[in-house]
C-alpha positions as CSV (number, residue, x, y, z in Angstrom):
1,M,0.0,0.0,0.0
2,K,1.2,3.5,-0.8
3,I,0.1,6.4,1.4
4,A,0.5,10.1,0.5
5,L,0.8,12.8,3.1
6,A,-0.3,16.3,2.0
7,Q,1.0,19.0,4.3
8,L,-0.9,22.1,3.1
9,N,-1.6,25.8,4.0
10,Y,-5.3,26.5,4.2
11,I,-7.3,29.7,4.5
12,I,-10.0,29.7,7.2
13,G,-13.4,29.9,5.5
14,D,-12.1,30.0,2.0
15,F,-13.8,26.8,0.9
16,E,-13.1,27.0,-2.8
17,H,-9.4,27.7,-2.2
18,N,-9.1,24.8,0.2
19,Y,-11.0,22.4,-2.1
20,Q,-8.9,23.3,-5.1
21,K,-5.7,22.9,-3.2
22,M,-6.7,19.4,-1.9
23,A,-8.2,18.4,-5.3
24,S,-4.8,19.1,-7.0
25,H,-3.1,17.0,-4.4
26,V,-5.6,14.2,-4.9
27,E,-4.6,14.2,-8.6
28,K,-0.9,14.3,-7.6
29,A,-1.4,11.3,-5.4
30,K,-3.2,9.4,-8.1
31,A,-0.4,10.2,-10.6
32,A,2.1,8.9,-8.0
33,G,0.3,5.6,-7.6
34,A,-0.9,6.3,-4.1
35,D,-3.7,4.2,-2.6
36,L,-4.5,6.8,0.0
37,V,-3.9,10.5,0.4
38,V,-4.1,12.1,3.9
39,F,-4.9,15.7,4.6
40,S,-5.1,17.3,8.1
41,E,-7.5,18.2,10.8
42,L,-10.5,20.4,9.7
43,A,-8.7,20.9,6.4
44,V,-12.0,21.7,4.6
45,C,-12.5,24.9,6.5
46,G,-9.1,25.7,8.0
47,Y,-8.0,25.6,11.7
48,P,-9.1,27.1,14.1
49,P,-12.5,28.2,12.7
50,R,-13.6,29.4,16.1
51,D,-17.1,30.8,16.2
52,F,-17.6,30.4,12.5
53,L,-18.6,26.9,13.6
54,E,-21.8,28.4,15.1
55,F,-23.1,29.4,11.6
56,P,-25.2,26.7,9.9
57,D,-24.1,27.9,6.5
58,F,-20.5,27.4,7.4
59,I,-21.2,23.8,8.3
60,H,-23.2,23.2,5.1
61,R,-20.3,24.5,3.1
62,C,-17.9,22.2,4.9
63,D,-20.2,19.3,4.0
64,A,-20.3,20.4,0.4
65,V,-16.5,20.3,0.2
66,V,-16.5,16.8,1.7
67,Q,-18.9,15.7,-1.0
68,Q,-16.8,17.3,-3.7
69,L,-13.8,15.4,-2.5
70,A,-15.8,12.2,-2.3
71,A,-16.5,12.6,-6.0
72,L,-12.7,12.4,-6.6
73,S,-12.3,9.2,-4.6
74,Q,-13.5,6.6,-7.1
75,D,-10.0,5.1,-7.4
76,I,-8.2,6.5,-4.4
77,G,-8.9,6.8,-0.7
78,I,-9.0,10.3,0.8
79,I,-8.7,11.1,4.5
80,V,-9.7,14.6,5.4
81,G,-10.7,16.6,8.5
82,A,-14.1,18.3,8.7
83,P,-16.9,19.0,11.2
84,A,-19.9,16.8,11.3
85,I,-23.4,17.5,12.8
86,N,-24.2,15.7,16.0
87,P,-27.7,14.1,15.6
88,V,-28.2,13.9,19.4
89,P,-29.9,17.1,20.5
90,E,-28.6,16.8,24.1
91,G,-25.0,17.2,23.1
92,K,-22.9,19.8,21.4
93,D,-23.9,20.6,17.8
94,L,-20.8,19.1,16.2
95,F,-18.1,16.5,16.1
96,N,-14.6,17.1,15.0
97,C,-14.0,14.3,12.5
98,A,-11.6,12.5,10.2
99,Y,-13.5,11.2,7.0
100,L,-12.4,8.3,4.9
101,L,-13.7,8.8,1.4
102,H,-13.5,6.1,-1.2
103,E,-15.4,4.8,-4.3
104,G,-17.3,8.1,-4.5
105,K,-18.7,8.2,-1.0
106,I,-18.1,8.5,2.7
107,Q,-16.9,5.1,4.0
108,H,-16.0,5.9,7.6
109,V,-16.1,8.8,10.0
110,A,-13.7,8.8,13.0
111,K,-14.8,11.3,15.7
112,K,-12.3,13.1,17.9
113,A,-12.6,12.1,21.5
114,L,-10.1,14.3,23.3
115,L,-11.0,17.9,23.0
116,P,-8.3,20.3,24.3
117,T,-9.4,23.3,26.3
118,Y,-5.9,24.6,27.4
119,D,-3.8,27.4,26.2
120,I,-5.1,28.5,22.7
121,F,-7.5,25.6,22.4
122,D,-11.2,25.8,23.2
123,E,-12.6,22.8,21.3
124,Y,-15.2,21.7,23.9
125,R,-16.9,25.0,23.2
126,Y,-18.0,23.6,19.9
127,F,-17.6,19.8,19.8
128,E,-19.0,16.7,21.4
129,P,-16.3,14.1,22.3
130,A,-16.5,10.7,20.8
131,T,-17.3,7.7,23.0
132,T,-17.1,4.8,20.6
133,F,-14.0,3.7,18.7
134,N,-13.7,1.5,15.6
135,N,-10.9,0.8,13.2
136,V,-11.5,1.4,9.5
137,E,-10.8,-1.3,6.9
138,F,-9.2,-0.1,3.6
139,K,-7.8,-2.4,0.9
140,G,-7.3,-5.3,3.3
141,K,-5.6,-3.2,6.0
142,K,-7.1,-2.1,9.3
143,I,-6.4,1.6,10.2
144,A,-6.6,3.2,13.6
145,L,-7.7,6.7,12.5
146,T,-7.4,9.5,15.1
147,V,-7.6,13.3,15.2
148,C,-4.7,15.3,16.7
149,E,-5.1,15.3,20.6
150,D,-6.3,11.7,20.5
151,I,-2.7,10.4,20.5
152,W,-1.6,12.7,23.4
153,N,-3.1,10.6,26.2
154,I,-0.9,7.6,26.1
155,G,-2.1,4.9,28.4
156,N,-4.7,7.3,29.9
157,E,-2.0,9.1,31.9
158,N,-3.0,12.7,31.0
159,P,-5.0,14.0,33.9
160,L,-7.1,16.2,31.5
161,Y,-8.8,13.1,30.1
162,T,-10.5,9.9,31.2
163,I,-10.0,7.7,28.1
164,C,-7.2,6.8,25.7
165,P,-8.6,6.4,22.2
166,M,-5.7,4.3,20.9
167,D,-6.1,1.8,23.8
168,E,-9.6,1.3,22.5
169,L,-8.6,1.1,18.8
170,T,-5.7,-1.2,19.4
171,K,-8.2,-3.9,20.6
172,G,-9.1,-4.3,16.9
173,N,-5.5,-5.1,15.9
174,P,-4.8,-2.3,13.4
175,D,-2.0,-2.6,10.9
176,F,-1.0,1.1,11.2
177,M,-2.2,4.4,12.7
178,I,-3.1,7.6,10.9
179,N,-3.4,10.8,12.9
180,I,-4.6,14.1,11.2
181,S,-3.5,17.1,13.2
182,A,-3.6,20.9,13.6
183,S,-0.6,21.1,16.0
184,P,0.6,24.7,16.4
185,F,4.3,25.7,16.5
186,T,6.3,26.6,19.5
187,Y,10.0,26.5,19.5
188,D,10.0,23.3,21.7
189,K,7.0,21.5,20.1
190,A,8.7,19.6,17.4
191,E,10.8,17.5,19.8
192,E,7.7,16.8,21.9
193,R,5.7,15.7,18.8
194,I,8.3,13.2,17.8
195,R,8.4,11.9,21.4
196,I,4.6,11.5,21.5
197,V,4.5,9.7,18.1
198,R,7.3,7.4,19.1
199,E,5.7,6.6,22.5
200,N,2.5,5.6,20.6
201,V,4.4,3.4,18.2
202,A,6.3,1.7,21.1
203,R,3.0,1.1,23.0
204,Y,1.0,-0.2,20.1
205,G,3.7,-1.8,17.9
206,V,2.5,-0.5,14.5
207,P,3.6,2.4,12.3
208,M,2.1,5.9,12.4
209,F,1.5,8.4,9.6
210,Y,1.0,11.9,11.1
211,S,-0.3,14.7,8.9
212,N,-0.1,18.3,10.2
213,H,-1.1,21.7,9.1
214,V,1.4,24.3,7.9
215,G,1.0,28.1,7.6
216,A,-0.1,31.0,9.8
217,Q,-3.6,31.7,10.9
218,T,-3.3,35.2,12.3
219,E,-1.2,34.7,15.5
220,I,-1.2,30.9,15.5
221,L,1.6,29.4,13.4
222,F,1.7,25.8,12.1
223,D,5.1,24.4,11.3
224,G,4.1,21.3,9.4
225,A,6.8,18.7,10.2
226,S,4.5,15.8,9.4
227,L,5.9,12.5,10.5
228,V,6.2,8.9,9.4
229,V,7.5,6.5,12.2
230,N,7.7,2.8,11.8
231,A,7.0,0.1,14.4
232,G,10.6,0.1,15.5
233,G,10.5,3.8,16.4
234,V,12.5,4.9,13.3
235,V,11.6,8.4,12.1
236,V,11.3,7.4,8.4
237,D,10.6,11.0,7.5
238,E,10.0,14.4,9.1
239,M,8.6,16.6,6.4
240,P,9.8,20.2,6.0
241,Y,9.1,23.1,8.4
242,F,7.1,26.1,7.5
243,E,6.4,25.1,3.9
244,E,3.9,23.0,2.0
245,A,5.1,19.4,1.2
246,F,3.8,16.2,-0.4
247,Q,5.3,12.8,-0.2
248,V,4.2,9.2,-1.0
249,Y,5.4,6.4,1.3
250,D,5.3,2.7,0.5
251,L,4.1,0.8,3.6
252,G,6.5,-2.1,3.1
253,E,9.5,0.3,2.8
254,V,8.4,2.2,5.9
255,T,8.3,-1.1,7.8
256,Q,11.8,-2.0,6.8
257,A,13.4,1.5,7.2
258,T,16.4,1.8,9.6
259,E,17.6,5.4,9.1
260,N,16.2,8.2,11.2
261,K,15.5,11.3,9.1
262,V,15.1,14.0,11.7
263,R,15.6,17.7,10.9
264,P,17.6,20.2,12.9
265,K,15.7,22.0,15.6
266,E,17.8,25.0,16.6
267,K,15.6,27.4,18.6
268,I,16.5,30.7,17.1
269,A,16.5,29.4,13.5
270,L,13.0,27.9,14.1
271,I,11.8,31.2,15.6
272,H,13.2,33.2,12.6
273,D,11.5,30.9,10.0
274,A,8.3,30.9,12.0
275,L,8.1,34.7,12.1
276,V,8.9,35.1,8.4
277,M,6.1,32.7,7.5
278,G,3.8,34.4,10.0
279,I,4.3,37.9,8.4
280,R,4.0,36.6,4.9
281,N,0.8,34.6,5.5
282,Y,-0.8,37.4,7.5
283,F,-0.4,39.8,4.5
284,Q,-1.2,37.2,1.8
285,K,-4.4,36.0,3.5
286,L,-5.6,39.6,4.2
287,G,-4.8,40.6,0.6
288,F,-2.2,43.2,1.5
289,S,1.3,43.5,0.2
290,K,3.0,46.4,1.8
291,A,4.1,47.1,5.4
292,I,5.3,50.2,7.3
293,L,7.1,50.5,10.6
294,G,8.9,53.1,12.7
295,L,12.6,52.6,12.6
296,S,14.3,53.9,15.8
297,G,17.8,52.7,15.5
298,G,17.2,50.1,18.2
299,I,17.4,46.3,18.1
300,D,13.6,45.6,18.1
301,S,12.7,47.7,15.0
302,A,15.8,46.6,13.2
303,V,15.0,42.9,13.7
304,T,11.4,43.5,12.7
305,L,12.4,45.3,9.6
306,A,14.8,42.5,8.6
307,L,12.2,39.9,9.1
308,A,9.6,41.9,7.1
309,V,11.9,42.4,4.2
310,E,12.6,38.7,4.1
311,A,8.9,37.9,4.2
312,L,7.5,40.6,1.9
313,G,10.4,41.8,-0.3
314,K,12.7,44.8,0.2
315,E,10.5,47.1,-1.9
316,N,7.4,46.3,0.1
317,V,8.5,47.6,3.5
318,L,8.7,51.3,4.2
319,S,10.7,52.4,7.3
320,V,10.0,55.8,8.8
321,L,12.7,57.5,10.9
322,M,11.1,60.0,13.3
323,P,13.9,61.6,15.3
324,S,13.2,64.0,18.1
325,Q,15.4,66.4,20.0
326,F,16.4,63.4,22.2
327,S,17.4,61.1,19.4
328,S,21.1,60.5,19.1
329,D,23.0,60.9,15.8
330,H,24.0,57.2,15.9
331,S,20.4,56.1,16.1
332,V,19.6,57.9,12.8
333,N,22.8,56.8,11.2
334,D,22.3,53.2,12.3
335,S,18.8,53.2,10.9
336,V,20.0,54.5,7.5
337,Q,22.8,51.9,7.4
338,L,20.3,49.1,8.1
339,C,18.0,50.3,5.2
340,H,21.0,50.5,2.9
341,N,22.1,46.9,4.0
342,L,18.6,45.7,3.1
343,E,18.2,48.0,0.1
344,S,14.8,48.9,1.5
345,P,13.2,52.4,1.3
346,Y,12.9,54.8,4.1
347,K,11.5,58.3,4.9
348,T,12.7,60.8,7.6
349,I,10.0,62.8,9.4
350,P,11.2,64.7,12.5
351,I,8.7,65.0,15.3
352,K,10.1,68.0,17.2
353,G,7.6,70.4,15.5
354,M,4.7,68.1,16.4
355,F,6.0,67.8,20.0
356,D,6.4,71.5,20.3
357,A,2.9,72.1,19.0
358,F,1.4,69.7,21.6
359,M,3.4,71.3,24.4
360,E,2.3,74.8,23.4
361,E,-1.3,73.7,23.8
362,L,-0.8,71.5,26.8
363,T,1.6,73.5,29.0
364,P,-1.1,75.7,30.5
365,H,-3.0,72.5,31.4
366,F,0.1,70.7,32.9
367,E,0.1,73.4,35.7
368,G,3.8,73.7,36.0
369,K,4.4,70.0,36.8
370,P,7.9,68.7,35.8
371,F,8.7,66.7,32.6
372,N,7.7,63.1,33.1
373,V,6.2,60.2,31.3
374,A,3.4,62.4,29.9
375,E,5.9,64.2,27.7
376,E,7.6,61.0,26.8
377,N,4.3,59.5,25.7
378,I,3.5,62.5,23.6
379,Q,6.5,61.7,21.5
380,A,5.6,58.1,21.1
381,R,2.0,59.0,20.2
382,S,3.2,61.6,17.7
383,R,5.1,58.8,16.0
384,G,2.1,56.5,16.1
385,M,0.0,59.2,14.5
386,L,2.4,59.7,11.6
387,L,2.7,56.0,11.0
388,M,-1.1,55.5,11.0
389,A,-1.6,58.5,8.7
390,L,0.8,57.0,6.1
391,S,-0.8,53.5,6.6
392,N,-4.2,54.9,5.9
393,K,-3.1,57.0,2.9
394,H,-1.1,54.4,1.1
395,G,-2.6,51.1,2.2
396,Y,0.2,49.8,4.4
397,I,-0.2,47.5,7.4
398,L,1.7,48.9,10.4
399,L,4.0,46.4,12.0
400,N,4.4,46.7,15.8
401,T,8.0,46.3,17.0
402,S,7.5,45.7,20.8
403,N,9.2,42.6,22.2
404,K,7.8,40.2,24.9
405,S,9.9,41.6,27.7
406,E,8.5,45.1,27.1
407,A,4.9,43.8,26.6
408,A,5.2,41.8,29.9
409,V,6.0,44.8,32.1
410,G,4.1,47.5,30.2
411,Y,7.2,49.3,28.9
412,G,5.4,50.9,26.0
413,T,3.0,53.6,25.1
414,L,-0.6,52.8,24.3
415,Y,-1.6,54.4,20.9
416,G,2.1,55.1,20.3
417,D,4.8,52.4,19.9
418,M,2.2,49.7,20.9
419,A,0.0,50.5,17.8
420,G,0.0,48.3,14.8
421,G,-1.9,45.7,12.8
422,L,0.5,42.8,13.7
423,S,3.0,42.4,16.5
424,V,6.0,40.6,14.9
425,I,8.2,40.0,18.0
426,G,5.7,40.4,20.8
427,D,6.3,36.8,21.8
428,V,10.1,37.0,21.7
429,Y,12.1,38.0,24.8
430,K,14.7,40.7,24.4
431,V,17.6,38.3,24.8
432,D,16.3,36.3,21.9
433,V,15.8,39.4,19.8
434,F,19.5,39.9,20.1
435,A,20.1,36.3,19.2
436,L,17.8,36.8,16.1
437,A,19.9,39.7,15.0
438,R,23.1,37.6,15.3
439,Y,21.4,34.8,13.4
440,M,20.4,37.1,10.6
441,N,24.0,38.3,10.4
442,R,25.3,34.7,10.0
443,H,26.2,35.2,6.3
444,G,27.2,38.9,6.6
445,E,26.1,42.1,8.2
446,V,22.4,42.8,7.9
447,V,21.8,44.4,11.3
448,P,24.6,46.9,11.9
449,E,26.9,45.8,14.8
450,N,26.3,49.1,16.6
451,I,22.6,48.4,16.9
452,I,23.4,45.1,18.5
453,T,26.0,46.3,20.9
454,K,24.7,49.7,22.1
455,P,22.7,49.9,25.3
456,P,18.9,49.8,24.6
457,S,17.1,53.1,25.0
458,A,13.7,54.5,24.2
459,E,15.3,58.0,23.7
460,L,12.4,59.9,25.1
461,R,14.4,62.0,27.5
462,P,18.1,63.0,27.7
463,D,20.6,60.1,28.2
464,Q,17.8,57.6,28.7
465,K,18.5,53.9,28.9
466,D,16.1,50.9,29.4
467,S,18.2,49.9,32.4
468,D,17.1,53.1,34.2
469,S,13.6,51.6,34.4
470,L,14.2,47.9,34.2
471,P,16.8,45.4,35.3
472,E,19.3,44.0,32.8
473,Y,17.4,42.0,30.2
474,D,19.1,38.7,31.0
475,V,17.8,39.0,34.6
476,L,14.4,40.3,33.6
477,D,13.8,37.7,31.0
478,E,14.6,34.8,33.3
479,I,12.1,36.1,35.9
480,L,9.5,36.6,33.2
481,M,10.1,33.1,31.8
482,L,9.7,31.5,35.2
483,Y,6.4,33.5,35.9
484,I,4.8,33.4,32.4
485,E,6.0,30.1,30.8
486,Q,6.5,28.0,33.9
487,R,3.8,29.6,36.0
488,M,6.0,29.9,39.1
489,G,4.9,32.2,42.0
490,P,7.2,34.6,43.7
491,K,8.3,32.1,46.4
492,E,9.5,29.6,43.7
493,I,11.2,32.4,41.6
494,I,13.0,33.8,44.7
495,A,14.1,30.2,45.5
496,Q,15.9,30.2,42.1
497,G,18.2,32.9,43.5
498,H,16.5,36.1,42.4
499,D,16.2,39.2,44.6
500,P,12.9,39.2,46.4
501,K,12.2,43.0,46.0
502,L,12.9,42.7,42.3
503,V,10.7,39.7,41.8
504,H,7.8,41.3,43.5
505,R,8.3,44.5,41.5
506,I,8.4,42.7,38.2
507,L,5.4,40.4,38.9
508,R,3.4,43.5,39.9
509,L,4.3,45.2,36.7
510,V,3.3,42.1,34.7
511,N,-0.1,41.9,36.4
512,R,-0.8,45.7,36.3
513,S,0.0,45.8,32.5
514,E,-2.7,43.4,31.5
515,Y,-4.9,46.3,30.3
516,K,-2.2,47.4,27.9
517,R,-1.7,43.9,26.4
518,Y,-5.5,43.6,26.0
519,Q,-5.2,46.5,23.4
520,T,-2.2,45.3,21.5
521,P,-2.2,43.8,18.0
522,P,-2.1,40.0,17.5
523,M,1.3,38.7,18.4
524,L,2.9,35.9,16.3
525,R,3.0,33.0,18.7
526,V,6.4,31.2,19.0
527,S,6.6,30.3,22.7
528,P,4.7,27.7,24.9
529,K,2.9,30.5,26.7
530,A,2.2,33.7,24.6
531,F,0.2,36.7,25.5
532,G,-3.2,36.8,23.8
533,M,-5.8,34.0,23.7
534,G,-3.4,31.5,25.2
535,R,-2.9,33.4,28.4
536,R,-6.2,34.6,29.9
537,M,-5.8,36.9,32.9
538,P,-8.3,39.4,34.4
539,I,-7.6,43.1,33.9
540,V,-9.1,44.3,37.2
541,A,-7.4,42.1,39.8
542,K,-5.0,42.3,42.7
543,Y,-3.9,38.7,43.2
544,L,-0.2,38.0,43.7
545,E,0.8,34.9,45.6
546,Q,2.2,35.6,49.0
547,S,5.9,34.9,49.5
């Protein structure tokens, strides 16, 4: 038997696009002599469709695509993910299903049993879990067909669930497993996926074919990396990251394979490629081609520009330099050098005149109070106003350049440097922003060395440095990582050797800044715990664990 895996990039709700993409790969599989072609979870509508699933027309159009694909299945089997209506009125309206189509009709429907409700997932909001399990027979072989999370409760050890679908399916003695997935990217997820697939293979003693989504759906990034692992635990293939791929596998050859074909998984390289894909897909799927950003001479805007140029092309990204009376000459010069390195266009619009005009109007109302954050924020908001004016006039999407360290502690100005249509590095800690710059310079200078080595500064007052307001970023980022990603409280973080006063100060800043993060653009998600829909905290709250 020959099995084809089609790792594709879908558009949520674009049924014709998704159908045409799958139909072309059905024909490709037929031409390659495949008996079966496997697509991914909810491929007919894209993942995650969220509340679109509450519209009857959306479900009817999903059904229509399933029927169109069934018409192509006369001489090939097709496995594809789609929602199905639950006929039992007491349950949720839908099931999340894997369909087997063959000989022009639906031959089998495998319903997803384990519905994740953690981090970015909220599947129990829409779907009823499966309670019965049956293998599907196809051309003399028994297939254990599962959907994504169904393979992540090995031996019923996951405390989130009470049943292990594969324990039930293995009672029917399947010849191999197929899992269709929508498994999002984080920089540590690929290793975990391989471990999970191998543990399933070791427990059940049969090969697994694992087909995953690829592409960006707003902030959620899918890396692909579909897998074929034989009964001996050999990774027969790990398909490419961040790109569409198609491959046909002979079941006999898979069984006999002895060479592990595992791709490199270096953290910064993966983050870089994920962010480039995320920018590119965001623009493509919205129908935009051009971006704009404020270029300050600092590391964050420099890395954002370099990523955007790689994603969209050097001619499609406009940088705007907006120096004030507090801007250093080297910041302007560094920005110009970066644009020259990238051969990307830029404009210079000084903001001193705007700032002075605001101050002329506001000074009587400031009642003689000293220069403080109010004047600093006027500068940032003046820049935001200029960028949005150019965005509106010329049809650019504004890229936000704030990093995760700043977003965490509220070190940014609402309606100023926190404005934008997409936050490119909002899930990247400052230390990793520096690492990204080094990575992008691996073949020669892209980001000027002075941008990487000079002390970070917002340049909103004389001689300002980030370290005036924040601890050094290596210390700050470690505390933030322990609190945000690892969910440690202050006692645990202090036990790691951090200063108690600093820990309490940083954690209070994180909690108090929730209202700011609530108003930021979508952040491309690359970490195991990103701000946004995957981290849900109240805005009005005073909780902080006692130490």
